[in-house]
LOPATI-852079 format. One line per field, with one value per residue: residue number from 0; residue in three letters; z, x, y of N, C-alpha, C in turn. Coordinates in pm, 1 decimal, always signed. Layout:
BEGIN
seq = (NUM;...) $
type = (ALA;...) $
npz = (Z;...) $
npx = (X;...) $
npy = (Y;...) $
capz = (Z;...) $
capx = (X;...) $
capy = (Y;...) $
cpz = (Z;...) $
cpx = (X;...) $
cpy = (Y;...) $
// end
This chain:
BEGIN
seq = (0;1;2;3;4;5;6;7;8;9;10;11;12;13;14;15;16;17;18;19;20;21;22;23;24;25;26;27;28;29;30;31;32;33;34;35;36;37;38;39;40;41;42;43;44;45;46;47;48;49;50;51;52;53;54;55;56;57;58;59;60;61;62;63;64;65;66;67;68;69;70;71;72;73;74;75;76;77;78;79;80;81;82;83;84;85;86;87;88;89;90;91;92) $
type = (UNK;UNK;UNK;UNK;UNK;UNK;UNK;UNK;UNK;UNK;UNK;UNK;UNK;UNK;UNK;UNK;UNK;UNK;UNK;UNK;UNK;UNK;UNK;UNK;UNK;UNK;UNK;UNK;UNK;UNK;UNK;UNK;UNK;UNK;UNK;UNK;UNK;UNK;UNK;UNK;UNK;UNK;UNK;UNK;UNK;UNK;UNK;UNK;UNK;UNK;UNK;UNK;UNK;UNK;UNK;UNK;UNK;UNK;UNK;UNK;UNK;UNK;UNK;UNK;UNK;UNK;UNK;UNK;UNK;UNK;UNK;UNK;UNK;UNK;UNK;UNK;UNK;UNK;UNK;UNK;UNK;UNK;UNK;UNK;UNK;UNK;UNK;UNK;UNK;UNK;UNK;UNK;UNK) $
npz = (-15.2;+81.9;-106.6;-343.9;-283.7;-275.3;-536.9;-668.7;-555.6;-689.8;-944.2;-1098.5;-1337.0;-1454.8;-1268.3;-1110.4;-1270.5;-1314.1;-1075.4;-1038.4;-1026.2;-1315.0;-1383.4;-1305.5;-1390.3;-1525.6;-1841.5;-1850.4;-1635.9;-1519.2;-1395.2;-1186.1;-1234.1;-1048.7;-790.2;-466.3;-276.5;+59.1;+286.0;+421.0;+606.0;+755.8;+861.3;+920.5;+876.3;+733.7;+680.9;+483.7;+378.9;+253.5;+32.5;+17.9;+117.2;+316.3;+327.0;+508.3;+458.2;+504.3;+294.1;+253.9;+62.8;-135.9;-374.6;-586.7;-466.2;-270.6;+2.1;+231.3;+152.1;+197.8;+122.0;+200.4;+233.9;+201.5;+80.7;-138.6;-183.2;-374.7;-380.9;-600.8;-774.5;-575.3;-573.1;-467.7;-561.6;-619.4;-602.2;-584.8;-412.3;-128.7;-92.9;+190.7;+421.1) $
npx = (+85.0;+191.9;+392.3;+236.4;+101.1;+319.6;+386.4;+146.3;+203.0;+441.9;+356.5;+382.8;+304.4;+353.9;+432.0;+213.5;+9.0;+139.3;+117.6;-159.1;-431.2;-481.7;-751.1;-893.7;-738.3;-690.5;-674.4;-510.9;-400.2;-510.3;-346.1;-398.7;-250.6;-257.1;-301.6;-177.2;-34.8;-45.3;-18.1;-12.4;-207.1;-213.6;-480.0;-578.7;-483.3;-527.2;-516.9;-723.6;-736.6;-541.7;-410.2;-516.5;-576.6;-669.7;-650.5;-696.3;-700.0;-612.3;-564.0;-438.0;-512.5;-452.3;-595.0;-495.5;-513.8;-691.3;-873.6;-763.0;-823.4;-961.3;-906.4;-1047.0;-1024.9;-1095.2;-907.0;-851.9;-646.6;-469.9;-259.8;-36.5;+167.8;+359.6;+349.7;+193.2;-123.8;-333.8;-671.4;-945.2;-1148.1;-1334.7;-1476.7;-1474.4;-1688.2) $
npy = (-122.8;+120.4;+161.5;+196.0;+440.4;+599.8;+600.9;+714.6;+971.3;+1031.8;+1030.2;+783.3;+605.7;+345.0;+183.3;+180.1;+65.7;-191.9;-305.9;-333.0;-550.8;-756.2;-798.7;-593.7;-364.3;-42.4;+108.6;+344.2;+605.2;+891.4;+1174.0;+1442.1;+1744.3;+1941.2;+1839.1;+1767.4;+1530.1;+1481.9;+1316.3;+984.9;+748.1;+438.3;+266.6;+2.9;-326.1;-648.8;-998.2;-1181.3;-1427.5;-1712.5;-1591.1;-1341.1;-1002.1;-714.1;-361.2;-87.1;+251.6;+613.6;+872.5;+1194.9;+1490.9;+1776.1;+1994.5;+2230.8;+2545.5;+2496.7;+2361.9;+2097.4;+1764.0;+1435.0;+1083.5;+796.2;+459.7;+116.8;-120.2;-401.6;-681.3;-922.2;-1210.0;-1332.0;-1553.7;-1489.5;-1206.6;-913.2;-780.7;-490.2;-507.1;-393.7;-148.8;-7.1;+294.2;+493.3;+695.4) $
capz = (-5.3;+85.2;-242.5;-440.0;-234.8;-333.8;-676.6;-686.4;-526.7;-775.7;-1070.9;-1156.0;-1399.2;-1496.6;-1138.7;-1053.7;-1363.0;-1292.8;-933.8;-1033.6;-1078.8;-1456.6;-1413.6;-1273.4;-1433.7;-1632.9;-1950.1;-1827.9;-1517.3;-1539.6;-1267.5;-1175.4;-1207.4;-950.1;-677.2;-404.6;-171.6;+189.6;+388.4;+425.0;+734.6;+748.9;+964.5;+956.4;+763.5;+782.7;+589.5;+458.3;+315.9;+223.9;-58.6;+5.6;+214.9;+304.4;+389.4;+521.8;+477.6;+477.2;+205.3;+255.0;-46.1;-158.9;-520.4;-612.5;-329.7;-189.3;+153.0;+228.5;+162.8;+233.8;+61.1;+293.6;+141.7;+243.1;-40.4;-143.7;-265.0;-396.1;-399.9;-730.8;-815.7;-494.9;-566.6;-422.7;-663.5;-585.8;-687.5;-580.7;-283.0;-90.7;-33.4;+329.2;+444.2) $
capx = (-4.2;+265.9;+448.1;+133.1;+82.5;+434.3;+377.9;+69.0;+280.5;+536.3;+283.6;+449.5;+205.2;+395.7;+439.9;+67.0;-47.1;+204.3;+64.9;-303.7;-469.1;-519.3;-898.1;-935.3;-648.1;-735.0;-582.7;-417.9;-426.2;-498.1;-317.0;-438.0;-134.0;-284.2;-331.7;-66.0;-68.1;-17.1;+24.2;-94.4;-212.6;-266.8;-563.7;-591.5;-450.7;-556.4;-534.2;-857.8;-725.1;-403.7;-357.5;-590.3;-573.6;-740.6;-582.9;-777.4;-614.9;-651.8;-467.3;-480.0;-438.9;-487.2;-609.0;-474.0;-504.4;-811.5;-867.5;-723.1;-930.4;-898.3;-953.2;-1059.6;-1066.6;-1058.1;-859.1;-844.9;-535.2;-451.4;-116.4;-30.7;+309.6;+448.8;+339.9;+70.3;-175.2;-440.4;-791.7;-1038.1;-1149.7;-1464.7;-1453.8;-1536.5;-1717.4) $
capy = (-12.3;+242.1;+172.2;+249.4;+568.1;+662.3;+605.4;+809.9;+1103.1;+1056.0;+1001.3;+675.3;+535.6;+217.1;+114.1;+146.2;-29.9;-313.5;-357.7;-341.1;-678.1;-750.5;-812.5;-459.2;-275.0;+49.6;+119.8;+433.3;+676.1;+1042.9;+1245.6;+1593.7;+1823.5;+2040.0;+1756.7;+1757.9;+1449.9;+1528.6;+1213.2;+843.5;+689.8;+288.8;+238.8;-131.0;-431.0;-791.3;-1125.6;-1236.1;-1561.3;-1741.0;-1507.8;-1241.2;-923.2;-573.6;-249.2;+49.7;+376.7;+740.1;+947.9;+1337.6;+1560.9;+1914.1;+2044.9;+2376.1;+2620.4;+2455.7;+2297.7;+1971.2;+1667.5;+1299.5;+955.7;+689.5;+338.4;-17.8;-178.4;-547.7;-729.0;-1066.7;-1249.0;-1431.9;-1566.1;-1422.7;-1052.9;-868.6;-690.4;-417.2;-558.8;-286.8;-80.8;+53.0;+423.0;+514.6;+829.2) $
cpz = (+8.4;-47.0;-350.6;-404.6;-300.6;-486.5;-720.6;-663.8;-647.0;-954.5;-1159.5;-1209.6;-1414.6;-1372.2;-1089.9;-1141.2;-1346.2;-1163.2;-923.0;-1094.9;-1212.1;-1478.4;-1383.0;-1331.6;-1536.5;-1739.9;-1932.7;-1698.2;-1548.1;-1404.9;-1277.8;-1138.2;-1073.5;-805.4;-607.2;-280.7;-52.8;+289.7;+369.3;+573.2;+716.7;+882.9;+1018.7;+835.9;+822.7;+662.5;+587.8;+419.7;+292.7;+150.2;-82.5;+128.2;+195.4;+381.2;+400.5;+544.2;+461.4;+405.7;+214.4;+126.8;-55.5;-311.4;-525.2;-489.4;-237.0;-57.4;+129.0;+227.5;+190.2;+155.6;+162.3;+233.7;+225.9;+103.9;-25.5;-234.1;-271.6;-425.0;-508.6;-768.8;-712.6;-477.6;-529.0;-538.2;-600.4;-666.7;-694.1;-429.4;-261.1;-42.0;+93.4;+351.0;+525.5) $
cpx = (+89.7;+345.9;+356.0;+111.2;+180.4;+429.9;+271.0;+134.0;+371.7;+484.0;+349.8;+357.7;+235.3;+394.8;+302.0;-2.5;+0.2;+141.9;-90.4;-342.7;-520.3;-678.0;-954.7;-860.2;-707.5;-634.7;-476.8;-472.9;-414.3;-474.6;-355.9;-303.7;-140.1;-298.5;-187.4;-97.5;+19.5;+31.8;-70.0;-83.4;-279.2;-351.3;-583.4;-548.9;-472.5;-563.2;-667.4;-848.5;-573.9;-342.2;-432.8;-568.8;-640.5;-643.1;-659.8;-680.9;-688.4;-542.0;-516.6;-417.6;-511.1;-491.7;-595.4;-445.3;-606.8;-776.1;-829.0;-843.0;-854.3;-967.5;-951.4;-1114.9;-1028.4;-1031.6;-840.7;-730.8;-532.7;-300.9;-110.1;+121.7;+401.3;+439.2;+195.8;+16.5;-300.0;-556.2;-893.8;-1046.9;-1299.3;-1422.7;-1540.9;-1590.6;-1639.2) $
cpy = (+117.2;+279.9;+237.0;+392.2;+648.2;+699.9;+699.5;+957.8;+1129.8;+1033.7;+906.5;+574.1;+390.3;+138.1;+79.0;+55.5;-181.2;-381.9;-356.4;-476.6;-662.4;-766.7;-673.2;-336.0;-172.0;+57.8;+225.1;+515.2;+824.3;+1111.7;+1380.2;+1659.2;+1915.5;+1965.3;+1741.7;+1651.6;+1492.9;+1446.2;+1087.5;+793.8;+535.9;+291.0;+117.1;-217.0;-570.5;-880.7;-1167.1;-1378.5;-1595.8;-1635.7;-1383.9;-1138.3;-785.6;-474.5;-139.7;+156.2;+498.5;+828.5;+1098.6;+1403.0;+1702.5;+1937.1;+2177.6;+2436.1;+2578.0;+2399.9;+2153.2;+1878.8;+1525.2;+1184.9;+858.3;+560.6;+214.5;-112.6;-335.3;-576.3;-886.0;-1108.9;-1353.2;-1430.3;-1509.4;-1276.3;-1026.8;-756.0;-622.2;-464.3;-426.2;-236.8;-16.8;+190.5;+436.0;+673.4;+903.1) $
// end
């Protein structure tokens, strides 16, 4: 999760796409050039099976000169071939 957050901060599309599960992977990622990431907090993480896990996180960001906002999500991951892939997530309020 931390590496994917860092990839969003650095706008590293190849890394993000490579760590996205093929069944859910978008063709490309549009980054907002006015978005600035401010921090990541891992709220919870847990294994949900031998090769599945969930991570709940809050990522804070600002767009332009606006107020800070946050993305609160519980993400699902799957391990295939020894590598973890982001599958999808549920946005929290």
